[in-house]
N, C-alpha and C positions, 0 to 999 in steps of 0.2 A: 459144611452146609447141611441142614436137616432136610431130608427128603421123606416126607410122609410119617405116618404113625410108627412104622417099623423102625425108621432111622432114629426117631425120638427115643423109643424104648431102648434101642441098642446103646445109644449114647448115655442115657440115664443109668442103664445097667452097668456100663463100663465105669462111670463115676462112682457108683456105689461099690463096685468090686474093688476099685483102687483104694477107696476109703477103708473097706473091710480088711483088705490085705495089709494095709499100713498098720492098722490096729493089731492085727494078728502078729505081724513082724515085731512090733514093740513088745508084745507079750512074750513071744518066744525068745526074743533078745534079752528079756528081763531087765529092762532099763527104766521102768517106771515102778519104783519100790512101793510096797504097800505102806502107805502113810497112816499115822495114828487116827486122823480124822476119818479116813476111809475105813479103817478097822472098826471104828465106832459104828459107822453105818452098817457094816457087815454084822456086828454083834447085835445091833437093833433088829436086823432082818432075822437073825437066829432066834432072838427072843420072841419075835412076832410068830414064828413057826411053833414056838413053845406055848403060845396062847396069850402072850402079853401084848398089849397095845399101847401106843404112845402117840401124842400129837406132834411133839417137837423132837429135834435132834437132842440127844442126851446132853443136859447141862446148858442148852441154849434155847430159850423159849422165844425164838423168832425165826428159826429155820425149820420148815415142816418136815414130816417124816415120810413124804410120798416116795422119795428115793429108796428108803429102807423097805417099804412095802413092795416096790417093783423088784428089788433084789431078793426079797423073801420069796417072790414067785419064781425067780431064777433058781434059788436054792432048793425049792420044792421039786423042781424039774431035774436039776443036774447035781444036786449036792452042795454042801457048804464049802466051796472052793473059791480062792481068790480070782481065778480066771472068769468065774461066773459074774462077778462084779463088773469086770471089764467088758464082758459080753453085753450086759444090760446097758452100759454106757455107750458102747459101740452102736447098738440098735437105736438108742436115743439120738445119736449123732446122725445116723443114716436118715432118721426121720426129719432131722433139721435140714439135711441136704435136699430131701424130697420136697419139703415145704418151701425151701428157698426157690426151687424151680417153679412151684405154684405161685409164689409171691412175685417172682419176676414176670411171669406170664400175666398176672392180674394187674401189676403196676404198669407195665410197659407194652402190653399187648403182643408179646413175642415169647415163644418158648426159648428162643436163643439166649435171651437175657438171663433167664433163670438157670438154664443149663450151663452157660459159661460161668456164672457166679458160683454155682455148685461145683463146677470143675476146679475153680480157683481155690475152693474150700476143701476139696477132697483130701489133700494133704495140707493142712493149714499151718499157721504160725505156731511156734513152740508154745506160746501162751494158750492158744485154743486147743492144740493137741493135748496139753497137760490136763485141762479141765474138762475135756470130753473123753478122756481115757481113764484117769483116776477120778473117783468121786469124792467131793467134799460136801455132799449133802443136797445138791439140787441144781447145779449149774447147767447140766445137760437138759433137765426138764424145763428150766427157765428159758433156754434158747428155743426149744421146740415149741413150747406153749406161746412164747412171744411171736414166733413166726405164724402160728395158727391164728392168733389174735389179729395180726397185721393183715394177713390174707383175707380173713372174713371181713375186716373193716373195709378194705378196698372193694370187696365183692358187694357188700351191703351199700356202700356209698354210690356205686354205679347203678345197682338195681336192688332196691330195698325189698326184702322179704322177711317179715317179722319172725318167721320160724327159725331163721339162721341166727337170730339174736340169742336164742337159748344156748346153743353151743358156744357162741361168743362169750357169754357170761360165765359159762362153766370153765372155759379155758382161762379166762381172766381170773376167776376165783381160785382155780387150782394154782395158778401162778402166784397169787397173793399169799396163799398158804405155804407154798413150796419155798419161796424166797421173795422178800419184798423188792428185790432188784427188778422183778417182773413189772413193777409199776412204770418203769421206763418205757415199756411197750404199751401196757393197757391204758395208762393215763393219757398220753398223746392220742392213742387210737380212739378213745372214747370222745375226746374233744373234737377230733377230726370228723368222726361219724356224726356227732351232734351238729357240727357246723354244716355238713353236707345235707342233713335233713332239714335244718332251719332254712337253708338256701332254697330248698324245694318248696318251702312254705306248706309242708304237709304235717299238720298238727296231729292227725291220727297216727301217722307213722312214728312221730316222736313219742307219743304215748305208748304205742306198741313196743317200741325199742326199749323204753325205760322199764316197762313191765316185764317183758320177756328177758331182757338183759339182766335186770335186777334179780329175777328169779334164778337165772343161771348162775349169777355171781353168788347168790346165797347158797346154792347147792355146791358149787365148786369149792368155795371157801368155808364150808360148814364147820370144820375143826377150828378155823381161825375165829369165826364168829362166836362159837361156844366159849372159847378161851377168853375172848374180849368181854363177853357178857359176865363171865365169872370173875375176871380179874381187872376189868376196866381197860379201855383203850390206852389210857395214860400209862398203865403198867406195861402194856405190850410195847409201846413206843420206848419206854425205859429199857426194857429187855433188849430191844433192837439196837439202840444207840449206845447204851452204857454196858450192859452185860456182854454185848458183842465186842467189847474191847476197843471201842472207837471213841470213847469219851476223852475229850481234851480240855485241860484246864488252862486255857489261854484266851486272850481277847479275840473277838470274832474276826476282825480284820487281819490279825496276825495268823490265825488259823487259815483263813482264806488264802492269804499270801503263800503260806507253806504248801497248801493243797495245790495251788497253781504251779508251784515249782515241781511238786510231785507229778502233776499231770503232764507237764511239758517235757521234763527231763527224764522221768522214769516210766510213768504210766503209758504215754503214747508210744515211746520206743518199744515197750513190751507188747503193746497191742498190735503194732505193725510188724513184729518179729525181728526187730533190730537188736534186741537183747533178751536173755532168758529172764523168766519171772523172778528167779531167786538170787540173781547176782547182776552186777553191773559190768558187763563186758560185751563187746560187739560180736555179732554173728554174721557170717558171710560178708565180711568187711568190704571186699572188692565190689560187691553188688549194691551196697548201701546207697551210694550217690544216685545210681539209676533208680532204685526203688523209691527213695525219698522224692526225687524229681517227678516220678510217675504219680505218686500220691498227691503232690501239690497240684499237678496239672488236672488230675481227676477231680479233686475237690473244687477247683475253679470251674471246671466243666459242669459239675453237678449243680453248683450254685447258679450258674448262668441258665441252666436248663429249668431250674425252679422258677426263674423269672420270666420265662417265655410263655406266651399264650398258646400252649399246646395241650392235648389231652393228658399228657404225662406230667403236667405241671403239679397237679395236686399230689400224686404219688411221690414225686420228688420231695415235696414239702413234708409229707408224712414221715419219710425216711430222715429228712433233715431234722425234724423235731426230736427223733430218737438220738441223733448225733449231738445236737446242740443241748438237748435236755439232759443227757447223760453227762456231758462236759460240765454244764453249770452245776448239776447235782454233785459231781465229784468235787468241785471247787468250794461250794458253799455248804456242804453237809459233812458230818464227821467221817463219812466213808472215804473222803479224800486223804485221810491219814494213812491209808494203805496204798503204797505206791507200786504194789506187785503187778498190777495190770488185770487182776481177776475181775474187778468191778467194771472194767471196760470191755468185757466180752460181748455185751450187746451191740457194740460197734461193728462186729465182724460181718454180719449179713448185710446191713446197709452199705458198708464200704465195698463189699464184694459186688453188690448190685450196681453201685456207682461205677466201679471199675469195668464191669461187663458192658454197661451202657456206653461208656467212653470208647472201649475197644470196638464195639459194634457200630456206633453212630458216627464216629469221626471218619472222614474220608481218607482212610489209610490203605496202602497196598496190603493185599492178603498176607504176604510174607511178614510184614511188620506186625500185623495183628497176632500172628502165630508167635513171632519173636517176643512180643511184650508178654503174652500169656506164658510162654516158656520161661522167661526170666523170672517172673513171679513164682512159678511152680518150683524152679530150681532153687530160688532163694529160700522158700519154705523148707524144701527137702534138705538143703545144706544146713540150715539152722537146726533142724531136728536131729540130723545125723551128728553134727558137731556136739550137741548136748548129750546124745546117747552114748557117744564114744568116751565121754568124761564120766565114767561110772566107777566109784561114786562121784557125785551124788546122782548121776543119771538125770532123767526128766522128773523133777521132784517138786511137790508143793511146799516143801520145807523152806520157809523164807530165810531163816537164820541158819546157814550151813554149819556154823560152829555148834549149834544146838542139836543137830541131827546125828544119826548113826548110820553105819553101813549095814543094811539089813541082809546082806548076803551071808552074814554069819549067824542068822537067826536059827537055822537048823542045828548048827553045832551048839549054840547056846541052849536050845531046848533039850537036846540030848544030854548035855551036862547036868542041867537042873533036874531032869528025871532020874539020872543015875545017882545023884546025891540026895534025892528026895526033897529038894528045895522047891516046893510047889507053891509057897506063899512068901510074900515079902513086900519090899518097897522099891520102886524105881521112879522114873520120871514119865511125863505124859507121852513122849515119843517112843517109849519102850513098852509101856504097860499094855496098851490095847492091841497092837499087832501080836504080842506074845499071847494074850488071852484068846484072840480069834484063831490063831494058827494051831493052838492046842485044844480047841473046843472048850475053852474055859477050864481046862484041867489045871493050868498054871496061872495063878492070879497074883499080880503084883499091883498094889495100890500106888497110883502116881502121887507120891508125897515128896519126891526129891526135885530140886531145881535142875534145870537143864541149861540155863544161861551161865556163861563163864563168871559173871559177878554174883551168882547164886540168887538172882531174882526168882520168885516163885509165887504163884497164885493158887489159892485153895480151889478155885473153879476147875483146876486140872483134874481133881478127883470127882469125876462125873457120875460114878455109880456107887450109891450107898451100899449095895450088896457086896461089892468088892471090898470096901472098907471093913464091913462086918466080918467077912470071911478071913481077912488078914488079921484083924484084931482077935478073932477067936483062935487063931493058930498059935500053938506053943513053940513053933519053929519057924523062924523067918530069916530071910537073906536080904541083902541089899545089892542092887545092880545100878551102877552109875554109868553114864556115858563118858565121852572124852572131855571131862571137866576136872582138871587137876586140883583146883581148890576144893571142890566137893570131896574128892578122893582123900585129900589130906585131912579135911574136917571129919570124915567118917572114921578114918584110921585113928585120929587123935581122940575122937569121942569114945570110941570103943576101948581104947587103951585107958582113958581116964576112968571109965566105968569098970575097968579090970575084967572085961569080957574077952575071952579068947576067941579067935576066929582064924579062918584061912582066906587067902586071896587067889583069884584066878582071872586071867585076862584072856578074852576071846574077841578078836577083832577090836571094835570100839567099846566093848562091854568090859567093865571092871566089876567083878563079883566078890562080895564079902559073904562067905558062907561058913557053915558049921559053927555058928555062934554058940557060945556056952549057955546063953539064955536068950530069950526073945527080947530084943531091944526095940523100943518105939522111937520114931523120929523126934518126938518132943524131948527125949532124953539126951539128944545129941545137939551140939552147937552148930546148927545148920543155917541159922539166920531166921528172921521173922517172915512169915508168909503174908502176902496181901490177901484181901478178901476176893 
């Protein structure tokens, strides 16, 4: 029970302390490997400090560079270290927890709702832990900005003040530039707010909202608008859906059916913490029946509350539009082709608020309320620890485990390459960028090799023209393959056919071909055709 302002502050501080301690433990434990996508964001931050500026994530003209700018600020303060990336993500997540408390208070008129929801999220599911610890370019910002938009929406719907519309627009605009997944928050929020103002029949307030909100949206999403004006909105949508790797050449109904299967059998289990993002296996199996039953009861409770004529009815519907809107978007848009669970992250806060309200509003004995909360927290901790103890792969954003590598051998690999003077060469996407970041771009390997076992490869993997130029200009190159036996055989056979002498070295998952008698380019070897 919260007793006064001091009790509120102490509970919130405890929640934030637990969240921060959990992030620190994961970093010290070294169970969240530096992924290539994360290394690219870090390299972008490094380039920002060198005076370069970019609008988008390298090679993807649909995910904004806000995350890289925030990390650049961290690098400026603490140096270019991997732990600084995680510090920035941890701070963003603490902001999400604080705004969850504010959102709960605004939605349900009680600090208890927000505090309990934040408490349930302090140590979250594996899916949420992963994407708020390692960065893939903007999930942490999307969740925080989404919370701010929802909080301001409820605040404005209750008591309209046009001055708050400017930050509303700025947050919505920043979200649009950062990641278009943020539309799951800002779209329903805008409709909700417009509906609230129309209901009040205040035409002046509607005009003020459109003007101030539109101005804020223009400011927050300025990089997005500039790109859209230069390249066209159609080109931007093409980048989002096609270059994002989500294009599917299949009839609409067939795609929707497959997406529905992905949603029910893979996406939802990952979002609820029943399975890891990167593989299909159960986590904390003995607790799963209890957790599933709990969520079914909570959703039924929240649906019934949305139908009651109470002050909290409208906030329930706003949160339900997030849940239902995201579910429908997953099934009927190309994003449903990704069953990992990352696109379902926006469900986290609405579900936590539903759960908190259920625990607080139902006439349950106090011991049962504590027991329910404890079971959820233990379930989350159990799942996280289970994944952390299986290292490799650890808690990883690597979807295809066969394509990944054990990054615990990176230091040994770097020392070997330096000792042999093999500072340029070719590798695959998952090797090249962590190698470049960890060596301050001293060692540059262009990602021109496949990492799938069937040697599929896309030219989009080579995201930095400067890297390609540096390797092409080098008269000495090496090749580093991952654990891909067919590729290793092809490299060996190709070099032998060209009568090029070489040496081989195996370090962990890394298979290195070095001391080549001449520089050999990938197009000279029989490695298969790359897609665009």
